OpenMM code with the backbone's topology and positions (N, CA, C; nanometers):
from openmm import Vec3, app, unit

residues = "MET SER PHE ILE ASN THR LEU LYS GLN PRO ILE PHE TRP LYS ASN PHE ALA LYS ILE ALA LEU PRO PHE PHE ILE VAL VAL VAL VAL VAL SER LEU LEU ILE GLU SER PHE SER ALA ILE PHE SER GLY ASP PHE ALA THR VAL ASN GLN GLU ASN PHE ALA ASN GLY GLN TRP LYS ILE PHE PHE GLY PHE LYS VAL VAL PHE THR VAL ILE TYR ALA PHE TYR ILE THR ASN LYS ASN MET ASN".split()
positions = [
    Vec3(0.0842, -0.1167, 0.0000),
    Vec3(0.0000, 0.0000, 0.0000),
    Vec3(0.0897, 0.1244, 0.0000),
    Vec3(0.0548, 0.2224, -0.0808),
    Vec3(0.1362, 0.3430, -0.0889),
    Vec3(0.1145, 0.4312, 0.0335),
    Vec3(0.2082, 0.5200, 0.0552),
    Vec3(0.2017, 0.6076, 0.1714),
    Vec3(0.0792, 0.6978, 0.1659),
    Vec3(0.0444, 0.7469, 0.0485),
    Vec3(-0.0718, 0.8350, 0.0340),
    Vec3(-0.1998, 0.7600, 0.0699),
    Vec3(-0.2124, 0.6359, 0.0251),
    Vec3(-0.3309, 0.5577, 0.0598),
    Vec3(-0.3346, 0.5250, 0.2090),
    Vec3(-0.2199, 0.5072, 0.2678),
    Vec3(-0.2131, 0.4820, 0.4113),
    Vec3(-0.2594, 0.6038, 0.4898),
    Vec3(-0.2233, 0.7228, 0.4421),
    Vec3(-0.2647, 0.8458, 0.5099),
    Vec3(-0.4161, 0.8645, 0.5104),
    Vec3(-0.4843, 0.8093, 0.4143),
    Vec3(-0.6292, 0.8255, 0.4030),
    Vec3(-0.7069, 0.7386, 0.5015),
    Vec3(-0.6411, 0.6449, 0.5649),
    Vec3(-0.7083, 0.5550, 0.6570),
    Vec3(-0.7176, 0.6179, 0.7968),
    Vec3(-0.8353, 0.6170, 0.8575),
    Vec3(-0.8496, 0.6733, 0.9925),
    Vec3(-0.7640, 0.6011, 1.0974),
    Vec3(-0.7428, 0.4731, 1.0799),
    Vec3(-0.6615, 0.3975, 1.1762),
    Vec3(-0.5167, 0.4475, 1.1771),
    Vec3(-0.4696, 0.4975, 1.0632),
    Vec3(-0.3342, 0.5532, 1.0575),
    Vec3(-0.3211, 0.6693, 1.1547),
    Vec3(-0.4185, 0.7587, 1.1562),
    Vec3(-0.4117, 0.8772, 1.2405),
    Vec3(-0.4289, 0.8420, 1.3878),
    Vec3(-0.5065, 0.7390, 1.4184),
    Vec3(-0.5175, 0.6940, 1.5570),
    Vec3(-0.3836, 0.6388, 1.6044),
    Vec3(-0.3219, 0.5570, 1.5208),
    Vec3(-0.1909, 0.5015, 1.5558),
    Vec3(-0.0843, 0.6100, 1.5622),
    Vec3(-0.0938, 0.7072, 1.4727),
    Vec3(-0.0011, 0.8207, 1.4727),
    Vec3(-0.0090, 0.8950, 1.6063),
    Vec3(-0.1302, 0.9214, 1.6526),
    Vec3(-0.1478, 0.9928, 1.7789),
    Vec3(-0.0980, 0.9101, 1.8972),
    Vec3(-0.1181, 0.7788, 1.8911),
    Vec3(-0.0713, 0.6913, 1.9987),
    Vec3(0.0805, 0.6925, 2.0104),
    Vec3(0.1472, 0.7162, 1.9013),
    Vec3(0.2941, 0.7209, 1.9027),
    Vec3(0.3436, 0.8630, 1.9291),
    Vec3(0.2842, 0.9607, 1.8633),
    Vec3(0.3350, 1.0976, 1.8682),
    Vec3(0.3206, 1.1627, 2.0050),
    Vec3(0.2059, 1.1497, 2.0685),
    Vec3(0.1851, 1.2202, 2.1949),
    Vec3(0.2774, 1.1716, 2.3068),
    Vec3(0.2849, 1.0416, 2.3333),
    Vec3(0.3795, 0.9996, 2.4384),
    Vec3(0.5253, 1.0306, 2.4033),
    Vec3(0.5616, 1.0144, 2.2768),
    Vec3(0.6986, 1.0429, 2.2353),
    Vec3(0.7314, 1.1908, 2.2563),
    Vec3(0.6385, 1.2792, 2.2216),
    Vec3(0.6594, 1.4223, 2.2392),
    Vec3(0.6790, 1.4559, 2.3871),
    Vec3(0.5969, 1.3979, 2.4730),
    Vec3(0.6084, 1.4243, 2.6165),
    Vec3(0.7431, 1.3766, 2.6690),
    Vec3(0.7858, 1.2590, 2.6281),
    Vec3(0.9151, 1.2059, 2.6724),
    Vec3(1.0293, 1.2946, 2.6231),
    Vec3(1.0230, 1.3374, 2.4979),
    Vec3(1.1290, 1.4225, 2.4425),
    Vec3(1.1364, 1.5555, 2.5175),
    Vec3(1.0219, 1.6142, 2.5492),
    Vec3(1.0202, 1.7415, 2.6217),
    Vec3(1.0776, 1.7238, 2.7626),
    Vec3(1.0352, 1.6197, 2.8319),
    Vec3(1.0835, 1.5970, 2.9687),
    Vec3(1.2342, 1.5712, 2.9694),
    Vec3(1.2810, 1.4854, 2.8805),
    Vec3(1.4247, 1.4559, 2.8745),
    Vec3(1.5029, 1.5813, 2.8384),
    Vec3(1.4525, 1.6584, 2.7456),
    Vec3(1.5206, 1.7812, 2.7060),
    Vec3(1.5289, 1.8805, 2.8218),
    Vec3(1.4196, 1.8946, 2.8955),
    Vec3(1.4230, 1.9838, 3.0115),
    Vec3(1.5216, 1.9345, 3.1170),
    Vec3(1.5247, 1.8038, 3.1379),
    Vec3(1.6183, 1.7495, 3.2361),
    Vec3(1.7632, 1.7714, 3.1936),
    Vec3(1.7899, 1.7565, 3.0651),
    Vec3(1.9265, 1.7765, 3.0165),
    Vec3(1.9673, 1.9230, 3.0249),
    Vec3(1.8775, 2.0120, 2.9863),
    Vec3(1.9121, 2.1538, 2.9790),
    Vec3(1.9069, 2.2248, 3.1141),
    Vec3(1.8208, 2.1790, 3.2046),
    Vec3(1.8009, 2.2530, 3.3302),
    Vec3(1.7931, 2.1604, 3.4504),
    Vec3(1.8750, 2.0592, 3.4537),
    Vec3(1.8697, 1.9583, 3.5593),
    Vec3(1.8797, 2.0189, 3.6985),
    Vec3(1.9813, 2.0989, 3.7224),
    Vec3(2.0027, 2.1524, 3.8572),
    Vec3(1.8923, 2.2490, 3.8980),
    Vec3(1.8442, 2.3298, 3.8054),
    Vec3(1.7378, 2.4248, 3.8380),
    Vec3(1.6067, 2.3529, 3.8686),
    Vec3(1.5782, 2.2451, 3.7979),
    Vec3(1.4545, 2.1700, 3.8220),
    Vec3(1.4583, 2.1059, 3.9598),
    Vec3(1.5674, 2.0395, 3.9936),
    Vec3(1.5739, 1.9690, 4.1206),
    Vec3(1.5964, 2.0604, 4.2409),
    Vec3(1.6365, 2.1835, 4.2166),
    Vec3(1.6444, 2.2787, 4.3267),
    Vec3(1.5133, 2.3557, 4.3424),
    Vec3(1.4200, 2.3341, 4.2501),
    Vec3(1.2897, 2.3996, 4.2586),
    Vec3(1.2892, 2.5410, 4.2051),
    Vec3(1.3906, 2.5785, 4.1318),
    Vec3(1.4020, 2.7140, 4.0768),
    Vec3(1.3389, 2.7176, 3.9375),
    Vec3(1.2070, 2.7196, 3.9350),
    Vec3(1.1362, 2.7138, 3.8076),
    Vec3(1.1394, 2.8470, 3.7323),
    Vec3(1.1710, 2.9544, 3.8012),
    Vec3(1.1883, 3.0829, 3.7329),
    Vec3(1.3094, 3.0764, 3.6398),
    Vec3(1.4152, 3.0100, 3.6845),
    Vec3(1.5343, 2.9935, 3.6012),
    Vec3(1.5048, 2.9015, 3.4832),
    Vec3(1.4304, 2.7953, 3.5082),
    Vec3(1.3921, 2.7043, 3.3997),
    Vec3(1.3113, 2.7805, 3.2953),
    Vec3(1.2188, 2.8617, 3.3406),
    Vec3(1.1384, 2.9431, 3.2496),
    Vec3(1.2260, 3.0398, 3.1709),
    Vec3(1.3167, 3.1066, 3.2393),
    Vec3(1.4033, 3.2046, 3.1740),
    Vec3(1.4940, 3.1399, 3.0705),
    Vec3(1.5483, 3.0221, 3.1011),
    Vec3(1.6414, 2.9548, 3.0113),
    Vec3(1.5736, 2.8921, 2.8899),
    Vec3(1.4485, 2.8480, 2.9047),
    Vec3(1.3860, 2.7694, 2.7994),
    Vec3(1.2648, 2.8332, 2.7321),
    Vec3(1.1911, 2.9178, 2.8029),
    Vec3(1.0624, 2.9603, 2.7495),
    Vec3(1.0442, 3.1112, 2.7344),
    Vec3(1.1147, 3.1930, 2.8099),
    Vec3(1.0941, 3.3375, 2.8093),
    Vec3(1.1438, 3.4009, 2.6794),
    Vec3(1.0878, 3.5153, 2.6474),
    Vec3(1.1294, 3.5974, 2.5326),
    Vec3(1.1243, 3.5219, 2.3996),
    Vec3(1.0221, 3.4428, 2.3806),
    Vec3(1.0048, 3.3719, 2.2541),
    Vec3(1.0903, 3.2489, 2.2368),
    Vec3(1.1646, 3.2093, 2.3391),
    Vec3(1.2483, 3.0903, 2.3291),
    Vec3(1.1653, 2.9631, 2.3236),
    Vec3(1.0394, 2.9700, 2.3660),
    Vec3(0.9532, 2.8517, 2.3627),
    Vec3(0.9312, 2.8051, 2.2195),
    Vec3(0.9354, 2.8968, 2.1239),
    Vec3(0.9180, 2.8583, 1.9830),
    Vec3(1.0321, 2.7680, 1.9372),
    Vec3(1.1517, 2.8036, 1.9740),
    Vec3(1.2685, 2.7231, 1.9389),
    Vec3(1.2665, 2.5923, 2.0170),
    Vec3(1.2335, 2.6015, 2.1465),
    Vec3(1.2322, 2.4831, 2.2319),
    Vec3(1.1341, 2.3781, 2.1798),
    Vec3(1.0116, 2.4193, 2.1513),
    Vec3(0.9105, 2.3247, 2.1062),
    Vec3(0.9145, 2.2982, 1.9564),
    Vec3(0.9625, 2.3924, 1.8777),
    Vec3(0.9616, 2.3780, 1.7325),
    Vec3(1.0353, 2.2553, 1.6834),
    Vec3(1.1577, 2.2398, 1.7249),
    Vec3(1.2373, 2.1243, 1.6831),
    Vec3(1.1740, 1.9949, 1.7315),
    Vec3(1.1249, 1.9969, 1.8539),
    Vec3(1.0668, 1.8758, 1.9114),
    Vec3(0.9388, 1.8341, 1.8387),
    Vec3(0.8588, 1.9296, 1.7968),
    Vec3(0.7365, 1.8983, 1.7211),
    Vec3(0.7729, 1.8392, 1.5858),
    Vec3(0.8667, 1.9001, 1.5159),
    Vec3(0.9084, 1.8499, 1.3844),
    Vec3(0.9685, 1.7104, 1.3976),
    Vec3(1.0563, 1.6900, 1.4941),
    Vec3(1.1190, 1.5604, 1.5157),
    Vec3(1.0151, 1.4545, 1.5510),
    Vec3(0.9178, 1.4909, 1.6348),
    Vec3(0.8131, 1.3971, 1.6755),
    Vec3(0.7253, 1.3592, 1.5581),
    Vec3(0.6879, 1.4548, 1.4753),
    Vec3(0.6023, 1.4260, 1.3600),
    Vec3(0.6735, 1.3336, 1.2617),
    Vec3(0.7992, 1.3617, 1.2335),
    Vec3(0.8749, 1.2759, 1.1411),
    Vec3(0.8886, 1.1353, 1.1977),
    Vec3(0.9228, 1.1244, 1.3252),
    Vec3(0.9378, 0.9937, 1.3878),
    Vec3(0.8053, 0.9172, 1.3893),
    Vec3(0.6969, 0.9845, 1.4252),
    Vec3(0.5667, 0.9178, 1.4327),
    Vec3(0.5180, 0.8747, 1.2942),
    Vec3(0.5387, 0.9572, 1.1921),
    Vec3(0.5032, 0.9165, 1.0560),
    Vec3(0.5806, 0.7919, 1.0152),
    Vec3(0.7100, 0.7912, 1.0432),
    Vec3(0.7942, 0.6776, 1.0047),
    Vec3(0.7507, 0.5496, 1.0752),
    Vec3(0.7368, 0.5560, 1.2060),
    Vec3(0.7021, 0.4373, 1.2843),
    Vec3(0.5621, 0.3886, 1.2499),
    Vec3(0.4665, 0.4793, 1.2378),
    Vec3(0.3295, 0.4403, 1.2065),
    Vec3(0.3217, 0.3772, 1.0680),
    Vec3(0.3877, 0.4368, 0.9704),
    Vec3(0.3858, 0.3809, 0.8349),
    Vec3(0.4536, 0.2438, 0.8325),
    Vec3(0.5641, 0.2306, 0.9053),
    Vec3(0.6355, 0.1038, 0.9099),
    Vec3(0.5493, -0.0065, 0.9715),
    Vec3(0.4756, 0.0269, 1.0769),
    Vec3(0.3930, -0.0717, 1.1466),
    Vec3(0.2632, -0.1041, 1.0723),
    Vec3(0.2202, -0.0168, 0.9842),
    Vec3(0.0956, -0.0413, 0.9106),
    Vec3(0.1186, -0.1296, 0.7887),
    Vec3(0.2405, -0.1420, 0.7444),
    Vec3(0.2679, -0.2250, 0.6250),
    Vec3(0.2766, -0.3709, 0.6594),
] * unit.nanometer
topology = app.Topology()
chain = topology.addChain("A")
for resn in residues:
    res = topology.addResidue(resn, chain)
    for name in ("N", "CA", "C"):
        topology.addAtom(name, app.Element.getBySymbol(name[0]), res)
């Protein structure tokens, strides 16, 4: 079955969501732990906010992760549907 025909199936999108949402959450949590480990465990969430989300940095922080998650979920879902 071609990729375009696979995209037309509702089950593809259900499986896509089952993969994409948990993967996105894991990627965000791991990324926050890597970038702001000491601030998170000391309870200094103002620093975490300043380093990752303030002044439009949230676009960069989430942008890459959304693109990476979508590509990964498309690949895995398509692979598992064949």
